[in-house]
VODO-771264 format. One record per residue (C-alpha): x, y, z. Coordinates in pm, whole numbers, m for minus. Layout:
! VODO-771264
+--------+--------+--------+
|     xx |     yy |     zz |
+--------+--------+--------+
|      X |      Y |      Z |
...
+--------+--------+--------+
This chain:
! VODO-771264
+--------+--------+--------+
|     xx |     yy |     zz |
+--------+--------+--------+
|  m4907 |    604 |   m366 |
|  m4571 |    507 |   m513 |
|  m4422 |    723 |   m782 |
|  m4156 |    622 |  m1030 |
|  m3831 |    810 |  m1005 |
|  m3676 |    908 |  m1335 |
|  m3377 |   1081 |  m1182 |
|  m3044 |    962 |  m1312 |
|  m2763 |    892 |  m1068 |
|  m2538 |   1187 |   m996 |
|  m2248 |   1200 |  m1245 |
|  m1905 |   1112 |  m1110 |
|  m1717 |   1426 |  m1012 |
|  m1397 |   1431 |  m1219 |
|  m1282 |   1785 |  m1137 |
|   m924 |   1840 |  m1023 |
|  m1065 |   1965 |   m694 |
|  m1232 |   1628 |   m635 |
|   m916 |   1435 |   m726 |
|   m711 |   1644 |   m484 |
|   m976 |   1630 |   m210 |
|   m951 |   1249 |   m213 |
|   m573 |   1246 |   m249 |
|   m469 |   1487 |     27 |
|   m615 |   1295 |    325 |
|   m478 |    972 |    176 |
|   m134 |   1128 |    139 |
|   m137 |   1243 |    500 |
|   m264 |    905 |    618 |
|    m16 |    715 |    402 |
|    278 |    927 |    510 |
|    204 |    820 |    866 |
|    302 |    465 |    765 |
|    659 |    529 |    641 |
|    699 |    786 |    916 |
|    693 |    497 |   1162 |
|    966 |    316 |    970 |
|   1157 |    642 |    935 |
|   1152 |    707 |   1311 |
|   1252 |    347 |   1382 |
|   1541 |    370 |   1135 |
|   1657 |    706 |   1274 |
|   1653 |    574 |   1633 |
|   1856 |    266 |   1532 |
|   2079 |    475 |   1303 |
|   2195 |    675 |   1603 |
|   2290 |    371 |   1813 |
|   2650 |    392 |   1682 |
|   2635 |     41 |   1535 |
|   2623 |    m13 |   1159 |
|   2526 |   m379 |   1218 |
|   2209 |   m270 |   1400 |
|   2113 |    m36 |   1117 |
|   2189 |   m303 |    856 |
|   1987 |   m555 |   1059 |
|   1699 |   m312 |   1074 |
|   1708 |   m284 |    695 |
|   1703 |   m662 |    661 |
|   1416 |   m697 |    909 |
|   1202 |   m434 |    738 |
|   1267 |   m594 |    399 |
|   1174 |   m941 |    524 |
|    855 |   m805 |    681 |
|    775 |   m632 |    354 |
|    831 |   m955 |    167 |
|    586 |  m1134 |    398 |
|    326 |   m864 |    465 |
|    322 |   m657 |    148 |
|    281 |   m983 |    m44 |
|    m65 |   m989 |    111 |
|   m159 |   m627 |     54 |
|   m406 |   m754 |   m203 |
|   m630 |   m725 |    103 |
|   m607 |   m349 |     57 |
|   m637 |   m334 |   m320 |
|   m918 |   m589 |   m347 |
|  m1116 |   m420 |    m69 |
|  m1067 |    m82 |   m235 |
|  m1161 |   m187 |   m588 |
|  m1460 |   m398 |   m481 |
|  m1601 |   m136 |   m244 |
|  m1560 |    139 |   m506 |
|  m1742 |    m64 |   m769 |
|  m2012 |   m170 |   m522 |
|  m2067 |    194 |   m429 |
|  m2097 |    293 |   m795 |
|  m2337 |     11 |   m880 |
|  m2557 |     50 |   m573 |
|  m2579 |    429 |   m596 |
|  m2685 |    400 |   m959 |
|  m2951 |    138 |   m884 |
|  m3079 |    328 |   m581 |
|  m3142 |    635 |   m798 |
|  m3376 |    427 |  m1017 |
|  m3579 |    273 |   m733 |
|  m3945 |    347 |   m679 |
|  m3994 |    576 |   m379 |
|  m4290 |    612 |   m151 |
|  m4421 |    908 |     44 |
|  m4251 |    792 |    365 |
|  m3922 |    713 |    190 |
|  m3919 |    345 |    288 |
|  m3751 |    239 |    m36 |
|  m3469 |    483 |     22 |
|  m3412 |    334 |    365 |
|  m3405 |    m20 |    223 |
|  m3159 |     95 |    m42 |
|  m2932 |    244 |    225 |
|  m2952 |    m74 |    429 |
|  m2866 |   m283 |    123 |
|  m2564 |    m62 |     54 |
|  m2444 |    m83 |    416 |
|  m2483 |   m462 |    416 |
|  m2295 |   m504 |     87 |
|  m2009 |   m279 |    197 |
|  m1986 |   m443 |    540 |
|  m1961 |   m787 |    382 |
|  m1660 |   m677 |    173 |
|  m1483 |   m561 |    490 |
|  m1576 |   m874 |    683 |
|  m1443 |  m1109 |    415 |
|  m1115 |   m917 |    399 |
|  m1073 |   m915 |    780 |
|  m1139 |  m1287 |    811 |
|   m884 |  m1358 |    540 |
|   m634 |  m1124 |    709 |
|   m675 |  m1304 |   1042 |
|   m624 |  m1648 |    888 |
|   m314 |  m1544 |    693 |
|   m167 |  m1359 |    992 |
|   m222 |  m1654 |   1225 |
|    m43 |  m1886 |    981 |
|    251 |  m1646 |    951 |
|    275 |  m1621 |   1330 |
|    277 |  m1999 |   1366 |
|    555 |  m2023 |   1107 |
|    759 |  m1742 |   1266 |
|   1073 |  m1942 |   1362 |
|   1117 |  m2086 |   1013 |
|   1026 |  m1767 |    829 |
|   1283 |  m1562 |   1021 |
|   1562 |  m1820 |    994 |
|   1526 |  m1900 |    625 |
|   1423 |  m1546 |    530 |
|   1743 |  m1395 |    670 |
|   1948 |  m1664 |    500 |
|   1781 |  m1581 |    167 |
|   1866 |  m1213 |    216 |
|   2234 |  m1302 |    274 |
|   2242 |  m1161 |    627 |
|   2587 |  m1131 |    783 |
|   2626 |  m1270 |   1141 |
|   2608 |   m938 |   1329 |
|   2327 |   m783 |   1123 |
|   2141 |  m1118 |   1126 |
|   2133 |  m1122 |   1508 |
|   2002 |   m765 |   1516 |
|   1734 |   m847 |   1259 |
|   1620 |  m1154 |   1453 |
|   1595 |   m954 |   1777 |
|   1367 |   m704 |   1607 |
|   1156 |   m960 |   1419 |
|   1090 |  m1180 |   1724 |
|    877 |   m897 |   1863 |
|    733 |   m747 |   1543 |
|    583 |  m1080 |   1435 |
|    326 |  m1055 |   1716 |
|    167 |   m768 |   1524 |
|    138 |   m929 |   1180 |
|   m235 |  m1004 |   1217 |
|   m303 |   m641 |   1306 |
|    m90 |   m514 |   1016 |
|   m277 |   m734 |    767 |
|   m610 |   m615 |    905 |
|   m481 |   m262 |    862 |
|   m447 |   m326 |    487 |
|   m813 |   m429 |    471 |
|   m935 |   m120 |    655 |
|   m726 |    118 |    443 |
|   m858 |    m26 |    117 |
|  m1217 |    m36 |    236 |
|  m1217 |    328 |    347 |
|  m1033 |    443 |     34 |
|  m1266 |    266 |   m208 |
|  m1560 |    463 |    m71 |
|  m1371 |    792 |    m74 |
|  m1377 |    804 |    309 |
|  m1017 |    910 |    318 |
|  m1048 |   1113 |    636 |
|  m1109 |    787 |    823 |
|   m779 |    661 |    682 |
|   m615 |    976 |    812 |
|   m758 |    926 |   1161 |
|   m651 |    561 |   1173 |
|   m302 |    595 |   1028 |
|   m228 |    917 |   1213 |
|   m324 |    751 |   1539 |
|   m101 |    450 |   1471 |
|    196 |    669 |   1374 |
|    166 |    902 |   1672 |
|    125 |    618 |   1920 |
|    415 |    428 |   1762 |
|    650 |    727 |   1792 |
|    555 |    788 |   2156 |
|    588 |    423 |   2255 |
|    914 |    369 |   2063 |
|   1084 |    669 |   2223 |
|    957 |    561 |   2566 |
|   1070 |    199 |   2532 |
|   1411 |    288 |   2383 |
|   1513 |    596 |   2581 |
|   1291 |    561 |   2886 |
|   1332 |    189 |   2947 |
|   1653 |    116 |   2756 |
|   1506 |   m174 |   2556 |
|   1702 |   m101 |   2236 |
|   1585 |   m290 |   1926 |
|   1321 |   m474 |   2129 |
|   1171 |   m139 |   2230 |
|   1159 |    m21 |   1869 |
|    968 |   m334 |   1765 |
|    740 |   m335 |   2070 |
|    624 |     22 |   2011 |
|    525 |    m58 |   1653 |
|    346 |   m381 |   1746 |
|    130 |   m222 |   2017 |
|     47 |     73 |   1790 |
|    m87 |   m152 |   1512 |
|   m311 |   m349 |   1747 |
|   m447 |    m23 |   1890 |
|   m514 |     92 |   1532 |
|   m736 |   m211 |   1469 |
|   m955 |   m112 |   1762 |
|   m990 |    244 |   1632 |
|  m1066 |    125 |   1276 |
|  m1347 |    m99 |   1401 |
|  m1501 |    196 |   1585 |
|  m1471 |    417 |   1273 |
|  m1633 |    146 |   1058 |
|  m1924 |    123 |   1299 |
|  m1968 |    501 |   1294 |
|  m1949 |    514 |    914 |
|  m2216 |    246 |    859 |
|  m2422 |    360 |   1159 |
|  m2440 |      9 |   1299 |
|  m2441 |   m136 |   1647 |
|  m2143 |   m341 |   1763 |
|  m2345 |   m662 |   1730 |
|  m2448 |   m574 |   1372 |
|  m2086 |   m497 |   1284 |
|  m1989 |   m856 |   1367 |
|  m2303 |  m1015 |   1215 |
|  m2280 |  m1169 |    868 |
|  m2537 |  m1169 |    589 |
|  m2558 |  m1499 |    403 |
|  m2660 |  m1312 |     86 |
|  m2310 |  m1168 |     58 |
|  m2117 |  m1481 |    151 |
|  m2229 |  m1697 |   m138 |
|  m1992 |  m1930 |   m316 |
|  m1973 |  m1706 |   m625 |
|  m1889 |  m1394 |   m423 |
|  m1620 |  m1574 |   m225 |
|  m1468 |  m1718 |   m543 |
|  m1470 |  m1369 |   m699 |
|  m1281 |  m1235 |   m400 |
|  m1027 |  m1518 |   m405 |
|   m980 |  m1491 |   m781 |
|   m897 |  m1122 |   m759 |
|   m678 |  m1179 |   m454 |
|   m486 |  m1454 |   m632 |
|   m395 |  m1227 |   m923 |
|   m301 |   m933 |   m701 |
|   m104 |  m1167 |   m474 |
|    107 |  m1285 |   m768 |
|    167 |   m925 |   m874 |
|    258 |   m805 |   m527 |
|    477 |  m1107 |   m456 |
|    680 |  m1039 |   m770 |
|    726 |   m673 |   m680 |
|    823 |   m757 |   m323 |
|   1068 |  m1023 |   m442 |
|   1216 |   m761 |   m676 |
|   1288 |   m526 |   m386 |
|   1409 |   m819 |   m174 |
|   1648 |   m896 |   m458 |
|   1778 |   m538 |   m439 |
|   1829 |   m584 |    m64 |
|   2013 |   m912 |   m124 |
|   2248 |   m740 |   m368 |
|   2312 |   m471 |   m106 |
|   2382 |   m735 |    162 |
|   2629 |   m910 |    m70 |
|   2818 |   m581 |    m92 |
|   2857 |   m565 |    288 |
|   2691 |   m407 |    592 |
|   2809 |    m57 |    494 |
|   2627 |    m64 |    159 |
|   2326 |   m232 |    318 |
|   2305 |     34 |    589 |
|   2341 |    321 |    339 |
|   2074 |    181 |    109 |
|   1841 |    123 |    406 |
|   1848 |    500 |    460 |
|   1827 |    604 |     95 |
|   1545 |    364 |     10 |
|   1334 |    531 |    277 |
|   1306 |    811 |     19 |
|   1125 |    571 |   m213 |
|    902 |    446 |     67 |
|    798 |    796 |    174 |
|    754 |    918 |   m185 |
|    555 |    610 |   m283 |
|    310 |    657 |      0 |
|    266 |   1023 |    m99 |
|    214 |    936 |   m466 |
|    m28 |    665 |   m361 |
|   m265 |    941 |   m251 |
|   m333 |   1033 |   m613 |
|   m331 |    664 |   m706 |
|   m615 |    611 |   m457 |
|   m804 |    898 |   m623 |
|   m753 |    724 |   m956 |
|   m860 |    391 |   m809 |
|  m1171 |    529 |   m639 |
|  m1296 |    734 |   m935 |
|  m1197 |    477 |  m1199 |
|  m1369 |    206 |   m997 |
|  m1690 |    407 |   m975 |
|  m1680 |    482 |  m1348 |
|  m1619 |    115 |  m1424 |
|  m1910 |     15 |  m1199 |
|  m2137 |    234 |  m1413 |
|  m1962 |    144 |  m1743 |
|  m1910 |    517 |  m1799 |
|  m1600 |    489 |  m2014 |
|  m1606 |    851 |  m2130 |
|  m1557 |    970 |  m1773 |
|  m1308 |    691 |  m1716 |
|  m1085 |    837 |  m1990 |
|  m1110 |   1181 |  m1829 |
|  m1015 |   1032 |  m1491 |
|   m706 |    866 |  m1642 |
|   m588 |   1192 |  m1798 |
|   m648 |   1419 |  m1500 |
|   m512 |   1188 |  m1233 |
|   m201 |   1144 |  m1448 |
|   m146 |   1520 |  m1463 |
|   m186 |   1554 |  m1086 |
|     45 |   1255 |  m1025 |
|    334 |   1395 |  m1230 |
|    294 |   1743 |  m1082 |
|    319 |   1592 |   m733 |
|    623 |   1384 |   m832 |
|    806 |   1693 |   m956 |
|    729 |   1871 |   m629 |
|    851 |   1573 |   m424 |
|   1183 |   1553 |   m609 |
|   1235 |   1925 |   m552 |
|   1159 |   1887 |   m181 |
|   1401 |   1596 |   m151 |
|   1671 |   1800 |   m326 |
|   1632 |   2074 |    m67 |
|   1589 |   1846 |    235 |
|   1844 |   1571 |    160 |
|   2144 |   1715 |    353 |
|   1938 |   1758 |    669 |
|   1764 |   1423 |    619 |
|   2091 |   1227 |    593 |
|   2245 |   1403 |    893 |
|   1936 |   1320 |   1101 |
|   1919 |    955 |    998 |
|   2265 |    844 |   1115 |
|   2574 |    957 |   1302 |
|   2789 |    676 |   1156 |
|   3039 |    865 |    939 |
|   3120 |    594 |    677 |
|   2747 |    535 |    621 |
|   2684 |    908 |    596 |
|   2964 |    951 |    341 |
|   2829 |    672 |    119 |
|   2471 |    802 |    129 |
|   2592 |   1143 |     14 |
|   2763 |    986 |   m286 |
|   2436 |    824 |   m403 |
|   2178 |   1077 |   m287 |
|   2094 |   1199 |   m638 |
|   1965 |    855 |   m736 |
|   1722 |    875 |   m444 |
|   1618 |   1235 |   m516 |
|   1496 |   1138 |   m865 |
|   1296 |    836 |   m745 |
|    957 |   1018 |   m735 |
|    984 |   1121 |  m1101 |
|   1109 |    777 |  m1210 |
|    840 |    587 |  m1020 |
|    528 |    804 |  m1039 |
|    388 |    642 |  m1353 |
|    392 |    297 |  m1197 |
|    192 |    405 |   m891 |
|    m57 |    607 |  m1097 |
|   m135 |    320 |  m1337 |
|   m154 |     75 |  m1048 |
|   m442 |    286 |   m915 |
|   m622 |    282 |  m1250 |
|   m599 |    m96 |  m1288 |
|   m691 |   m167 |   m927 |
|  m1001 |     48 |   m975 |
|  m1092 |   m170 |  m1271 |
|  m1024 |   m481 |  m1059 |
|   m834 |   m598 |  m1367 |
|   m670 |   m888 |  m1188 |
|   m552 |  m1081 |  m1493 |
|   m389 |   m773 |  m1647 |
|   m217 |   m688 |  m1319 |
|    m86 |  m1044 |  m1292 |
|     33 |  m1069 |  m1653 |
|    210 |   m733 |  m1630 |
|    396 |   m849 |  m1320 |
|    501 |  m1178 |  m1480 |
|    635 |   m992 |  m1782 |
|    817 |   m754 |  m1547 |
|    989 |  m1045 |  m1371 |
|   1110 |  m1194 |  m1699 |
|   1276 |   m866 |  m1798 |
|   1387 |   m718 |  m1464 |
|   1589 |   m991 |  m1293 |
|   1837 |  m1058 |  m1578 |
|   1886 |   m684 |  m1637 |
|   1937 |   m619 |  m1267 |
|   2201 |   m892 |  m1235 |
|   2393 |   m757 |  m1534 |
|   2382 |   m403 |  m1393 |
|   2507 |   m520 |  m1053 |
|   2786 |   m729 |  m1199 |
|   2907 |   m438 |  m1411 |
|   2851 |   m135 |  m1185 |
|   2826 |   m270 |   m825 |
|   2637 |    m21 |   m601 |
|   2559 |    207 |   m896 |
|   2412 |   m101 |  m1063 |
|   2187 |   m156 |   m762 |
|   2042 |    193 |   m799 |
|   2004 |    160 |  m1174 |
|   1814 |   m162 |  m1102 |
|   1571 |     25 |   m878 |
|   1514 |    282 |  m1152 |
|   1469 |      3 |  m1406 |
|   1210 |   m171 |  m1187 |
|    998 |    143 |  m1160 |
|   1026 |    241 |  m1527 |
|    940 |   m107 |  m1653 |
|    618 |   m109 |  m1451 |
|    509 |    214 |  m1622 |
|    595 |     87 |  m1970 |
|    420 |   m250 |  m1933 |
|    101 |   m123 |  m1767 |
|     92 |    173 |  m2005 |
|    100 |    m65 |  m2303 |
|   m203 |   m258 |  m2173 |
|   m400 |     63 |  m2113 |
|   m302 |    218 |  m2448 |
|   m417 |    m92 |  m2635 |
|   m758 |    m68 |  m2466 |
|   m772 |    304 |  m2549 |
|   m700 |    243 |  m2918 |
|   m977 |    m16 |  m2945 |
|  m1215 |    176 |  m2718 |
|  m1293 |   m154 |  m2544 |
|  m1211 |   m107 |  m2176 |
|  m1445 |   m394 |  m2084 |
|  m1177 |   m640 |  m2193 |
|   m958 |   m519 |  m1909 |
|  m1216 |   m627 |  m1653 |
|  m1303 |   m980 |  m1535 |
|  m1587 |  m1139 |  m1719 |
+--------+--------+--------+
């Protein structure tokens, strides 16, 4: 005979231990991503050619402009899977159960099907976008390098690298989807397995192709491309293990989760996040353009120093994923009291980590710069501006932390509006700083970009806090 369950769903764990337990595997997994770029840059930086290093910086920036513009695949997958997990776990706790537990099994199957559909939609979209980018490769490379003001020598080096890397764009976009999907469910160890595998394989292959086979820039790009495609295979296997599905079930679709309304919801969120990410990527592309206009020496130096931001951002994103996961689950349950606790505690952890990162960079910077290049003029210039890079974690931490909160809310319209406001303010200020202070102005522009993101997103969140109406931040 069926009995009615009165048990409430388990409360969301908001302890610092839980925040850190989610963040640490994400940090390790995320650091594997810039580590690949760091190794690539170090290999090229020791080729005794500033043009190659400058070209590498241009190529990475153009790829970021194209690929990171579509990392809504990560954020949408993360926010939607976190909210789905919160909603389904709450409803499952209220289901009637029978002596043989059949209702529990049906609830688990429903959860697996809903989560799988989120991943499938993101992967299909990633494949379509990647295929279009690959078809447009000749035009994207040519006009992209022109837009970044590439000089002849560095432009040739960038094109050599990009001709190979473009064959991995589909895999890299799929990688975004997997990362977000795992993170939204708090399965951060799977992220660590996947990203660690990609990074390790990339390092091995790059060193083999460059030093073993003498392929130069082509070898650097080839190692990265093969590593990303191998990572897709591993991520599919991990997804199958996580959901306890057969291979055929993993590739089967459920019509219930591919309705017109669900697809439109996905595209609506993606559209807003795409606008936000495109603006941010264009902002950093603008910084690269200013560097290129100052010559290959400045471009090469900034390519090395901006790796500090890349590495720090991926580390800080670990806590941002904690914020996104927990905030998304709280939003799914409309538990705004716990949501406020999550905002406070993830903020404390974020700023503590940023302080630690800046201290570590202060201690490690001399060794880092010496390792990254043996080109003396580039090395001299990086030493002059190293303090701007050392402070980047503290300047930028607020932006990454609040990004996590708003992605957990799937607050697409707020994310979009904040980015549009950022663009209106940032580009004129950046131009004035560059015109007045040259390379110092470029670094002040980077600081300005990070600080403005904190101020604008913070204003939206503070307004919701004052009114106590967080529901207005979410899509209706």
